FIPAPA-997791 format. One line per field, with one value per residue: residue number from 1; residue in three letters; z, y negated, x of N, C-alpha, C in turn. Coordinates in Angstrom, 3 decimals, decimal comma, padded with zeros to 6 digits. Layout:
# residues N
i <- [NUM/...]
aa <- [ALA/...]
n.w <- [Z/...]
n.v <- [Y/...]
n.u <- [X/...]
ca.w <- [Z/...]
ca.v <- [Y/...]
ca.u <- [X/...]
c.w <- [Z/...]
c.v <- [Y/...]
c.u <- [X/...]
# end
This chain:
# residues 262
i <- [1/2/3/4/5/6/7/8/9/10/11/12/13/14/15/16/17/18/19/20/21/22/23/24/25/26/27/28/29/30/31/32/33/34/35/36/37/38/39/40/41/42/43/44/45/46/47/48/49/50/51/52/53/54/55/56/57/58/59/60/61/62/63/64/65/66/67/68/69/70/71/72/73/74/75/76/77/78/79/80/81/82/83/84/85/86/87/88/89/90/91/92/93/94/95/96/97/98/99/100/101/102/103/104/105/106/107/108/109/110/111/112/113/114/115/116/117/118/119/120/121/122/123/124/125/126/127/128/129/130/131/132/133/134/135/136/137/138/139/140/141/142/143/144/145/146/147/148/149/150/151/152/153/154/155/156/157/158/159/160/161/162/163/164/165/166/167/168/169/170/171/172/173/174/175/176/177/178/179/180/181/182/183/184/185/186/187/188/189/190/191/192/193/194/195/196/197/198/199/200/201/202/203/204/205/206/207/208/209/210/211/212/213/214/215/216/217/218/219/220/221/222/223/224/225/226/227/228/229/230/231/232/233/234/235/236/237/238/239/240/241/242/243/244/245/246/247/248/249/250/251/252/253/254/255/256/257/258/259/260/261/262]
aa <- [MET/ASN/LEU/PRO/LEU/LYS/ALA/GLY/LEU/GLU/ASP/VAL/GLN/ASN/THR/PRO/ASP/LYS/ARG/GLN/LEU/PRO/ILE/ASP/ARG/VAL/GLY/ILE/LYS/SER/LEU/ARG/TYR/PRO/ILE/PHE/PHE/ASP/SER/GLN/ASP/GLY/HIS/PRO/ILE/ARG/VAL/VAL/ALA/ASP/PHE/ASN/MET/THR/VAL/SER/LEU/PRO/HIS/HIS/VAL/LYS/GLY/THR/HIS/MET/SER/ARG/PHE/VAL/GLU/LEU/LEU/GLU/GLN/PRO/LYS/GLN/VAL/PHE/SER/VAL/ALA/ALA/MET/PRO/ALA/PHE/MET/ARG/ALA/MET/LEU/GLU/LEU/LEU/GLU/ALA/ASP/ASN/GLY/HIS/VAL/GLN/MET/ARG/PHE/PRO/PHE/PHE/LEU/GLU/LYS/ALA/ALA/PRO/VAL/SER/GLY/VAL/THR/SER/MET/MET/ASP/TYR/ASP/VAL/THR/LEU/ASN/ALA/GLU/ILE/GLY/GLU/ALA/TYR/GLN/LEU/THR/VAL/LYS/ALA/GLU/ILE/PRO/VAL/THR/SER/LEU/CYS/PRO/CYS/SER/LYS/LYS/ILE/SER/GLN/TYR/GLY/ALA/HIS/ASN/GLN/ARG/SER/LEU/VAL/THR/VAL/GLU/VAL/GLU/MET/GLY/GLU/ALA/MET/ASN/LEU/ASP/GLU/LEU/ILE/ARG/LEU/VAL/GLU/ALA/GLN/ALA/SER/SER/GLN/LEU/TYR/GLY/LEU/LEU/LYS/ARG/PRO/ASP/GLU/LYS/PHE/VAL/THR/GLU/PHE/ALA/TYR/ASP/ASN/PRO/LYS/PHE/VAL/GLU/ASP/LEU/VAL/ARG/ASP/ILE/ALA/GLY/ALA/LEU/GLU/LYS/ALA/PRO/GLU/ILE/GLY/GLY/PHE/ARG/VAL/GLU/CYS/GLU/ASN/PHE/GLU/SER/ILE/HIS/ASN/HIS/SER/ALA/TYR/ALA/LEU/ILE/ASP/ARG/MET]
n.w <- [207,278/207,129/205,259/203,322/204,095/201,701/200,088/199,942/200,364/200,013/201,677/202,452/204,282/204,393/202,116/200,077/201,006/199,323/200,260/201,899/204,846/208,014/210,944/214,215/216,322/216,253/216,493/218,841/220,853/223,954/224,657/226,400/228,547/230,187/232,630/234,325/237,064/239,044/242,533/245,869/247,388/245,805/244,547/241,756/240,747/239,376/237,012/235,249/232,657/231,003/227,875/225,918/223,096/221,221/218,392/216,501/213,056/210,014/207,280/204,773/205,004/204,659/206,777/210,183/211,910/213,392/214,718/216,042/218,388/220,150/220,136/221,673/224,232/224,578/225,096/226,357/229,974/230,885/233,014/234,301/235,660/237,393/237,031/234,938/232,550/230,952/229,234/228,015/226,508/224,816/223,436/222,139/220,246/218,695/217,484/216,170/214,506/215,002/215,788/218,102/220,851/222,845/225,721/227,499/230,470/232,378/235,503/238,186/241,160/243,708/247,086/249,739/253,166/256,518/259,385/261,992/264,734/265,352/263,146/260,956/257,597/254,540/251,197/249,604/247,141/244,521/242,084/239,305/236,899/234,343/232,438/229,872/227,820/225,052/223,160/222,102/224,588/227,733/229,651/232,625/233,914/236,760/237,951/240,812/242,712/245,832/248,577/251,894/255,376/256,687/259,652/261,110/262,305/263,433/264,201/266,229/268,106/268,829/269,929/272,802/272,992/270,620/266,946/263,693/260,919/257,688/254,597/252,415/249,139/247,808/245,095/243,352/241,032/239,512/238,424/237,944/238,950/238,205/240,440/242,471/243,523/242,949/245,332/247,269/246,711/247,163/250,006/250,983/250,607/252,189/254,740/255,509/256,098/258,257/258,988/257,675/255,226/255,513/254,376/256,029/259,458/262,850/266,009/268,107/266,149/264,936/266,991/267,450/264,918/265,036/267,220/266,405/264,179/265,449/266,987/265,058/263,589/260,513/258,190/254,700/253,485/254,982/254,437/251,665/251,835/253,380/252,021/249,674/250,845/251,645/249,176/247,905/249,271/248,446/246,554/244,199/242,960/240,540/239,051/240,531/241,113/243,396/244,832/246,685/247,830/250,205/251,257/252,642/255,884/257,224/255,516/252,490/250,412/248,966/250,314/248,887/247,709/246,030/244,863/242,582/241,006/238,584]
n.v <- [-130,592/-127,374/-124,649/-121,937/-118,457/-116,596/-113,708/-110,710/-111,676/-111,694/-109,573/-110,536/-109,744/-106,937/-106,135/-104,430/-104,327/-104,987/-104,988/-103,023/-102,832/-102,279/-103,650/-104,335/-105,655/-107,551/-110,272/-112,248/-114,953/-116,801/-117,221/-118,569/-117,479/-116,837/-114,290/-111,526/-109,904/-107,080/-106,443/-105,226/-105,025/-104,528/-106,793/-108,471/-110,956/-114,120/-115,356/-117,201/-116,205/-115,937/-114,671/-112,453/-110,463/-107,789/-105,673/-102,859/-102,788/-101,040/-100,277/-100,615/-102,463/-105,588/-107,531/-108,088/-108,182/-110,802/-112,022/-109,966/-109,427/-111,328/-110,656/-108,335/-109,299/-110,341/-108,273/-107,206/-107,286/-106,811/-105,964/-106,412/-104,260/-102,531/-099,798/-099,765/-100,560/-098,639/-097,692/-099,989/-100,613/-098,421/-098,968/-101,300/-100,362/-098,689/-100,631/-102,427/-100,653/-099,328/-097,923/-098,364/-100,556/-103,634/-105,450/-108,510/-110,038/-113,004/-114,404/-116,004/-114,297/-113,807/-113,354/-112,601/-113,668/-112,980/-114,791/-114,007/-114,099/-115,974/-115,003/-116,499/-116,958/-117,341/-118,359/-116,723/-117,187/-115,456/-115,124/-113,285/-110,818/-108,683/-106,117/-104,096/-101,012/-099,010/-096,179/-093,263/-092,669/-094,130/-096,944/-099,081/-102,056/-104,018/-107,196/-109,214/-112,313/-113,018/-114,978/-115,363/-115,393/-115,715/-115,250/-116,111/-113,699/-114,198/-116,804/-116,665/-115,046/-116,473/-118,841/-120,743/-121,239/-120,951/-120,498/-120,767/-120,801/-119,902/-120,381/-117,672/-116,269/-113,520/-111,328/-108,804/-106,215/-103,625/-100,109/-098,924/-096,706/-095,644/-095,276/-097,141/-100,392/-103,997/-105,328/-103,491/-103,358/-105,954/-106,217/-104,284/-105,253/-107,814/-106,636/-106,217/-108,396/-111,130/-112,479/-112,766/-115,092/-117,580/-119,170/-120,735/-121,557/-121,502/-123,072/-120,955/-118,953/-119,930/-119,940/-117,308/-116,344/-117,650/-116,567/-113,774/-113,844/-114,466/-112,365/-110,646/-110,861/-111,342/-111,091/-112,030/-109,920/-107,943/-107,955/-107,296/-104,766/-103,383/-103,634/-102,330/-099,690/-099,246/-099,236/-096,927/-094,941/-095,018/-093,075/-093,703/-095,563/-095,889/-096,626/-099,615/-103,214/-105,343/-108,728/-111,492/-114,721/-116,957/-119,929/-121,859/-123,502/-125,027/-125,301/-126,653/-125,062/-121,862/-118,656/-115,283/-112,101/-108,865/-105,886/-103,361/-100,945/-100,017]
n.u <- [249,341/247,984/249,213/248,155/249,119/251,142/250,498/252,447/255,066/258,594/260,645/263,562/265,449/265,511/266,529/269,009/272,575/275,444/278,135/278,662/279,566/279,241/277,675/278,525/277,260/274,240/272,037/270,151/271,025/271,312/268,625/265,968/263,731/260,477/259,785/258,440/259,967/260,418/260,203/261,168/258,917/256,854/255,594/255,816/258,158/258,065/260,333/262,821/264,611/267,888/268,516/270,602/270,392/271,028/271,646/272,843/273,728/273,115/275,412/274,157/272,004/270,902/270,103/269,118/265,840/265,154/263,048/261,709/263,043/262,082/259,326/259,426/259,678/257,254/255,518/252,427/251,576/254,302/256,776/259,726/262,465/264,937/264,642/262,900/264,393/265,665/263,527/262,700/265,028/264,985/262,600/263,391/265,213/263,683/261,903/263,546/264,757/267,227/270,401/272,139/272,047/272,267/271,554/271,834/270,875/270,378/269,506/267,868/267,360/264,842/264,434/262,152/262,766/262,632/263,429/265,536/264,711/262,496/260,918/259,945/259,406/261,168/262,485/265,375/267,771/269,411/271,972/271,651/272,870/272,086/273,363/272,710/273,234/272,769/272,771/274,269/274,214/273,017/273,736/273,788/274,914/274,857/275,455/275,750/275,698/276,091/275,706/277,049/277,931/281,129/283,316/286,308/288,643/291,299/291,181/289,235/290,411/292,750/291,747/290,474/287,855/285,183/285,289/286,479/284,407/282,650/281,057/280,728/281,246/280,115/280,704/279,350/279,770/278,168/277,872/274,856/272,398/269,016/267,530/268,068/267,231/267,412/266,898/267,843/270,545/271,492/270,863/272,618/275,104/274,718/274,786/277,207/278,472/279,761/277,595/274,267/272,607/270,051/267,003/265,439/265,614/264,825/265,536/265,960/266,746/268,953/270,735/271,024/272,187/274,576/275,906/275,690/277,551/279,858/280,264/280,893/283,468/285,295/287,816/288,548/289,565/288,499/285,888/285,642/286,656/284,664/282,327/283,131/283,473/280,858/279,551/280,738/279,698/277,082/274,913/273,621/275,308/277,869/280,810/282,387/282,991/284,017/284,394/285,382/285,087/286,087/285,119/287,022/286,854/288,716/290,774/292,177/291,731/290,591/289,982/290,686/289,843/289,842/288,460/288,705/286,847/285,938]
ca.w <- [206,553/207,092/204,094/203,489/203,949/200,523/200,254/199,251/200,598/199,867/202,895/202,165/205,318/204,236/200,825/200,251/200,944/198,501/200,855/202,649/206,015/209,303/211,884/215,508/217,061/215,603/217,298/219,396/222,082/224,728/224,567/227,804/228,540/231,471/232,825/235,765/237,582/240,230/243,732/246,631/247,995/244,769/244,101/240,896/240,922/238,046/236,822/233,936/232,375/229,671/227,255/224,783/222,697/219,908/217,903/215,298/211,745/209,081/206,224/203,592/205,243/204,651/207,931/211,120/212,116/214,641/215,563/216,792/219,913/220,925/220,184/222,716/225,491/224,611/225,304/227,585/231,258/230,888/234,259/234,137/236,827/236,992/236,665/233,527/231,480/229,770/228,269/227,260/225,434/223,724/222,634/221,251/219,137/217,792/216,814/215,346/213,676/215,114/216,656/219,309/221,293/223,944/226,289/228,728/231,016/233,580/236,136/239,718/241,840/244,874/248,127/250,956/254,261/257,759/260,451/262,938/266,091/265,133/262,141/260,005/256,372/253,640/250,075/249,227/245,807/244,151/240,633/238,861/235,656/234,078/231,048/229,527/226,485/224,618/221,862/222,253/226,103/228,470/230,885/233,098/234,866/237,524/238,749/241,793/243,386/247,216/249,682/253,294/256,265/257,294/260,747/261,157/263,520/263,955/264,915/267,392/268,842/269,446/270,455/274,043/272,763/269,185/265,876/262,436/259,987/256,462/253,734/251,373/247,997/247,280/243,716/243,120/239,748/239,752/237,423/238,837/238,603/238,261/241,847/243,361/242,897/243,370/246,778/248,109/246,422/248,000/251,375/251,357/250,715/253,351/256,103/255,757/256,528/259,683/259,203/256,380/255,187/255,491/253,876/257,071/260,721/264,034/266,945/268,384/265,090/264,806/268,174/267,157/263,790/265,355/268,047/265,723/263,400/266,366/267,429/263,858/262,655/259,298/257,170/253,338/253,157/255,690/253,645/250,352/252,161/254,070/250,924/248,895/251,483/251,615/247,810/247,762/249,847/247,681/245,369/242,964/242,371/239,875/239,272/240,950/241,309/244,480/244,955/247,748/247,996/251,252/251,053/254,063/256,437/257,776/254,516/251,231/249,401/249,351/250,469/247,865/247,525/244,987/244,790/241,251/240,815/237,467]
ca.v <- [-129,614/-125,811/-123,980/-120,404/-117,641/-116,109/-112,286/-110,177/-112,408/-110,816/-109,384/-110,405/-109,071/-105,541/-105,726/-103,716/-105,085/-104,433/-105,053/-101,748/-103,116/-102,139/-104,692/-103,744/-106,391/-108,694/-110,465/-113,682/-115,438/-117,932/-117,390/-118,747/-116,935/-116,595/-112,947/-110,933/-108,933/-106,421/-106,503/-103,910/-105,033/-104,242/-107,848/-108,907/-112,450/-114,918/-115,908/-117,723/-115,548/-116,252/-113,439/-112,089/-109,360/-107,508/-104,143/-102,344/-102,962/-100,271/-101,057/-100,868/-103,351/-107,056/-108,472/-107,621/-108,808/-111,753/-112,390/-108,889/-109,525/-112,051/-109,868/-107,316/-110,056/-110,699/-107,129/-107,389/-106,814/-106,231/-106,238/-105,763/-103,733/-101,679/-098,476/-099,947/-101,031/-097,583/-097,700/-101,260/-100,492/-097,569/-099,652/-102,229/-099,594/-098,420/-101,762/-102,898/-099,564/-099,361/-096,718/-098,911/-101,903/-104,400/-106,629/-109,144/-110,986/-113,637/-114,968/-116,279/-113,434/-114,322/-112,439/-113,383/-113,156/-113,294/-115,287/-112,852/-114,239/-116,539/-114,362/-117,356/-116,525/-118,291/-117,522/-116,880/-116,996/-114,804/-115,042/-111,763/-110,597/-107,240/-105,735/-102,581/-100,824/-097,875/-095,516/-091,973/-092,601/-095,379/-097,500/-100,352/-102,708/-105,071/-108,161/-110,061/-113,211/-113,004/-115,877/-114,818/-116,150/-114,977/-115,872/-115,797/-113,005/-114,785/-118,056/-116,281/-114,447/-117,414/-119,979/-120,477/-121,079/-121,162/-119,902/-121,320/-119,841/-120,589/-119,572/-116,907/-115,787/-112,128/-111,077/-107,367/-105,672/-102,090/-099,342/-098,698/-095,788/-096,182/-095,027/-098,208/-101,758/-105,156/-105,688/-102,646/-103,786/-107,178/-106,006/-103,406/-106,424/-108,605/-105,945/-106,053/-109,814/-111,449/-112,844/-113,152/-116,414/-117,614/-120,371/-121,413/-121,025/-122,266/-123,105/-119,649/-118,261/-120,454/-119,355/-115,785/-115,990/-118,185/-115,546/-112,704/-114,023/-114,591/-111,062/-109,779/-111,511/-110,618/-111,528/-111,795/-108,459/-106,947/-108,104/-106,467/-103,331/-102,931/-103,620/-101,221/-098,536/-098,952/-098,835/-095,694/-093,937/-095,010/-092,051/-094,387/-096,373/-095,253/-097,594/-101,055/-104,305/-106,357/-109,610/-112,281/-115,945/-117,616/-121,507/-122,265/-124,787/-125,653/-125,440/-127,262/-123,878/-120,688/-117,255/-114,508/-110,728/-108,071/-104,338/-102,917/-099,381/-099,939]
ca.u <- [248,369/248,407/249,185/247,668/250,162/251,129/250,617/253,482/256,322/259,732/261,517/264,988/266,516/265,438/267,209/270,328/273,871/276,505/279,418/278,918/280,059/278,324/277,759/278,429/276,150/273,686/270,684/269,982/271,782/270,782/266,977/265,510/262,310/259,776/259,475/258,318/260,814/259,798/260,878/260,888/257,619/255,819/255,052/256,737/258,307/258,299/261,649/263,315/265,903/268,557/268,624/271,484/269,927/271,663/271,619/273,692/273,119/273,783/276,108/273,316/270,989/271,237/269,886/268,111/264,658/265,434/261,718/261,187/263,541/261,055/258,162/259,648/259,504/255,830/254,571/251,445/251,878/255,635/257,503/261,234/262,994/266,317/264,044/262,169/265,272/265,887/262,319/262,735/266,075/264,539/261,659/263,977/266,011/262,530/261,302/264,537/265,331/268,646/271,009/272,626/271,651/272,699/270,750/272,265/269,792/270,789/268,232/267,935/266,421/264,472/263,960/261,557/263,446/262,258/264,398/265,939/264,171/261,181/260,185/259,486/259,841/261,572/263,066/266,686/267,956/270,710/272,116/272,038/273,157/271,893/273,892/272,274/273,726/272,080/273,177/274,137/274,064/272,463/274,407/273,353/275,802/274,359/276,210/274,964/276,255/275,538/276,404/277,104/278,798/282,271/283,900/287,742/289,186/292,391/290,679/288,354/291,528/293,813/291,142/289,867/286,452/284,807/286,165/286,043/283,553/282,573/280,136/281,445/280,393/280,508/280,190/279,470/279,377/278,144/277,257/273,795/271,245/267,559/266,970/268,400/266,754/268,122/266,739/268,765/272,024/271,653/270,866/273,780/276,135/274,623/274,811/278,645/279,094/279,662/276,243/273,627/272,149/268,557/266,617/264,806/265,940/264,340/266,666/266,470/267,437/270,280/271,596/271,216/273,028/275,872/276,536/275,919/278,680/281,009/280,524/281,423/284,596/285,812/288,693/288,105/290,005/287,513/284,641/285,809/286,740/283,542/281,549/283,464/283,029/279,367/279,106/281,229/278,722/275,690/274,936/273,246/276,310/279,097/281,877/281,964/283,909/283,525/285,224/284,844/285,825/285,683/285,368/287,666/286,405/289,855/291,904/291,643/291,651/289,589/290,751/290,010/290,195/289,095/288,610/288,046/286,745/285,136]
c.w <- [206,623/205,793/204,101/203,261/202,561/200,846/199,383/199,319/200,551/201,317/202,578/203,103/205,117/202,922/201,027/200,289/200,157/199,149/201,639/204,023/207,228/210,098/213,401/216,352/216,196/216,328/217,605/220,618/222,678/224,569/225,986/227,697/230,005/231,482/234,089/235,978/238,940/241,376/244,630/247,176/247,188/244,199/243,125/240,969/239,539/238,021/235,459/233,588/230,942/229,047/226,035/224,424/221,208/219,517/216,856/214,152/210,738/207,929/205,066/203,829/205,470/206,054/208,928/211,284/213,390/215,465/216,419/218,203/220,659/221,068/221,423/224,071/225,598/224,863/226,540/228,749/231,482/232,243/234,231/235,674/236,385/236,534/235,163/232,429/230,637/228,802/227,564/226,185/224,421/222,768/221,453/220,090/218,141/216,963/215,746/214,437/213,645/216,020/217,869/219,717/222,536/224,505/227,459/229,154/232,344/234,131/237,458/240,175/243,282/245,902/249,263/252,124/255,565/258,644/261,652/264,309/265,877/264,103/261,125/258,652/255,396/252,276/249,975/247,873/245,460/242,582/240,281/237,352/235,264/232,512/230,768/228,021/226,388/223,286/221,986/223,866/226,557/229,562/231,240/234,081/235,425/238,202/239,432/242,544/244,792/248,315/251,029/254,139/256,726/258,459/260,954/262,416/264,150/264,682/266,218/268,487/269,500/270,061/271,807/273,910/271,133/268,290/264,679/261,599/258,753/255,591/252,645/250,284/247,601/245,888/243,530/241,668/239,776/238,650/238,283/238,220/238,858/239,509/242,780/242,708/243,408/244,740/247,621/247,873/247,300/249,502/251,868/251,543/251,922/254,624/256,436/256,209/257,842/259,970/257,693/256,466/255,137/255,028/254,991/258,466/261,709/264,961/267,517/267,515/264,930/265,968/267,825/266,033/264,138/266,146/267,433/264,822/264,352/266,932/266,416/263,091/261,588/258,435/255,677/253,017/253,893/254,924/252,586/250,652/252,687/252,986/250,128/249,476/251,424/250,091/247,346/248,077/249,263/246,508/244,124/242,235/241,748/240,007/239,767/240,905/242,378/244,740/245,929/247,800/249,149/251,042/252,457/254,591/257,002/256,820/253,298/250,063/249,813/249,516/249,500/248,054/246,574/245,051/243,640/241,122/239,489/236,436]
c.v <- [-128,217/-125,307/-122,584/-119,621/-116,853/-114,561/-111,814/-110,913/-111,404/-110,864/-109,328/-109,672/-107,609/-105,140/-105,301/-104,782/-104,460/-104,290/-103,812/-101,923/-103,129/-103,252/-104,183/-104,329/-107,566/-108,935/-111,999/-113,786/-116,671/-118,219/-117,468/-118,495/-116,593/-115,134/-112,603/-109,865/-108,237/-106,546/-105,385/-103,867/-104,747/-105,257/-108,609/-110,439/-112,957/-115,576/-116,332/-117,095/-115,944/-114,868/-113,443/-110,668/-109,006/-105,813/-103,953/-102,529/-101,967/-100,976/-101,438/-101,955/-104,759/-107,709/-107,679/-108,528/-109,673/-111,688/-111,132/-108,802/-110,210/-111,350/-108,892/-108,011/-110,361/-109,498/-107,500/-106,732/-106,246/-106,761/-105,642/-105,345/-102,928/-100,303/-098,587/-100,337/-099,910/-097,590/-098,984/-101,190/-099,504/-098,122/-100,702/-101,485/-099,111/-099,384/-102,454/-101,953/-099,361/-098,212/-097,247/-100,300/-102,406/-105,380/-107,133/-110,184/-111,612/-114,427/-115,208/-115,158/-113,816/-113,221/-113,289/-112,879/-113,760/-113,642/-114,242/-112,893/-114,748/-115,647/-115,181/-117,051/-117,631/-117,541/-117,781/-116,457/-116,371/-114,773/-113,755/-111,675/-109,106/-107,081/-104,258/-102,423/-099,335/-097,480/-094,174/-091,602/-094,123/-095,688/-098,871/-100,860/-103,861/-106,023/-109,129/-110,972/-113,470/-113,861/-115,215/-115,659/-115,218/-115,786/-115,173/-114,926/-113,616/-115,949/-117,634/-115,860/-115,490/-118,606/-119,599/-120,537/-121,558/-120,414/-120,476/-120,290/-120,655/-119,731/-118,924/-116,390/-114,447/-111,949/-109,535/-107,108/-104,060/-101,526/-098,713/-097,777/-096,444/-096,001/-096,258/-099,603/-102,953/-105,651/-104,794/-103,043/-105,038/-107,014/-105,109/-104,321/-107,209/-108,004/-105,939/-107,326/-110,116/-111,957/-113,012/-114,525/-116,312/-119,037/-121,234/-120,781/-121,938/-122,245/-121,663/-118,707/-118,709/-120,099/-117,969/-115,623/-116,570/-117,136/-114,218/-112,659/-113,983/-113,279/-109,971/-110,576/-110,749/-111,564/-111,326/-110,365/-107,544/-106,948/-107,172/-105,092/-102,618/-102,811/-102,431/-099,837/-098,283/-098,471/-097,428/-094,576/-093,969/-094,086/-092,600/-095,288/-095,454/-096,273/-098,967/-101,953/-105,165/-107,466/-110,637/-113,618/-116,604/-119,064/-121,957/-123,543/-125,574/-125,821/-126,122/-126,170/-122,812/-119,404/-116,278/-113,042/-109,934/-106,592/-103,896/-101,444/-099,261/-099,033]
c.u <- [248,853/248,098/248,861/248,997/250,000/251,346/251,873/254,744/257,485/260,262/262,992/265,874/266,510/266,079/268,669/271,488/274,903/277,882/279,714/279,631/279,005/278,575/277,468/277,357/275,623/272,352/270,655/270,691/270,987/269,326/266,700/263,988/261,709/259,520/259,063/259,315/260,421/260,773/260,439/259,543/256,493/255,213/256,123/256,971/258,470/259,555/261,966/264,609/266,603/268,857/269,726/270,977/270,474/271,447/272,565/272,904/273,805/274,400/275,346/272,136/271,432/271,202/269,004/266,845/264,657/264,120/261,241/261,854/262,590/259,734/258,248/259,328/258,014/254,981/253,744/251,827/253,158/256,235/258,856/261,591/264,304/265,758/263,242/263,140/265,541/264,660/262,385/263,831/265,783/263,490/262,220/264,750/264,846/262,129/262,403/265,148/266,883/269,122/271,572/272,153/272,125/271,909/271,573/271,055/270,395/269,627/268,617/266,910/266,095/263,965/263,279/262,085/262,839/263,471/264,504/265,093/262,628/260,370/259,663/260,132/260,204/262,278/264,512/266,822/269,413/270,790/272,644/272,027/272,958/272,514/273,571/272,755/273,036/272,642/273,203/273,884/273,476/273,320/273,968/274,384/274,983/275,421/275,354/275,943/275,611/276,166/276,062/277,914/280,079/282,907/285,446/288,263/290,387/291,995/289,950/289,491/292,351/293,196/290,545/288,306/286,206/285,789/285,572/285,397/283,180/281,520/281,086/280,577/281,073/279,854/280,522/279,062/279,395/277,466/276,126/272,688/269,983/267,064/267,116/267,850/267,661/268,086/267,698/270,137/272,209/271,801/272,070/274,892/276,071/274,927/276,422/279,231/279,039/278,276/275,576/273,186/270,703/268,388/266,007/265,060/265,397/265,551/267,046/267,059/268,798/271,228/272,005/272,187/274,411/276,507/276,582/277,294/279,930/281,362/280,945/282,311/285,048/286,672/288,081/288,440/289,124/286,214/284,687/285,967/285,550/282,470/281,852/283,171/281,684/278,839/279,705/280,359/277,326/275,689/274,448/274,171/277,449/280,232/281,539/283,189/283,337/284,719/284,651/285,707/285,246/286,186/285,802/287,312/287,560/291,113/291,209/291,742/290,814/290,619/289,976/290,668/289,214/289,456/287,912/288,080/285,919/285,793]
# end
C-alpha cells in the first residue's frame, strides 16, 4: 500500500549539532552506477563506475544530504570527461552546500583499436581511477592500468634466434590538466612499449607485432624510464608516478620498476 507523503516532514540532517566538531569527509562509498564517459572520437562510451563521493560538513550541521550525491549522477545528458570534472565538482559543492569535496570514480575505459596491417577493429579495456578534489583549489589525479608487451634485450642479444617476451602491466598515476584526455594518456604509454596489445589480430598483424617487438626490446627499467621521459615532456602533466610489472615468461617471478615524481 502506498502511503501519502506528509507535508512538513522535519529535516533532521539540517538541525544544529551541539558537539561543534567539523567533519572532513562525509558522503557515500561503493556506489555502482552507469555513466557516459567521453572519448577522443567524440562518441561517449557507456561504462559502469564505482563512486566514492564526499564533502566537508560544518561543525554546526548535524548531517549531509546523502541522496543529493545520487541526484548529481542523474543530471540529464551528463557526460563525464577529464575536462568536465571541474564543473561537476563545483556543482557538487553547490548542491551539498559544502566548501570542500572529493570524488573517486573507478571504471573500465574502452578504446577501439585498429590492427596494424589488416585494419580490423576491436575493443581494448583499461582500468581507470579518477580522484578529483576541490576546495580553495581544484586537482585531478588520473590512474590508468595499461597492459603492453615487453621483449627482453638480454635474451635477444645472447640467443641465436628468438627472444623471450611477456605481457607487462604499466600503471601510471598523473596530475592531469583539462587539456589532455584519457585516450592521449593511454596512447602515450603504449608508444613506449616493445609493442602495444590488440583485442583482435589477423595473421599478417601477428607477424607485424611479433617482429615489431623484436625490433624494440626493452627491460622493465627501459619501460619506466621511457614512459617517465614522455610524461615529463607533456605540458598537461604535473606530478606523476609510473610503475611496471613484467610477468616473466621464463621465471616464476615478476620484474618490477617504479619512478615516483608525485
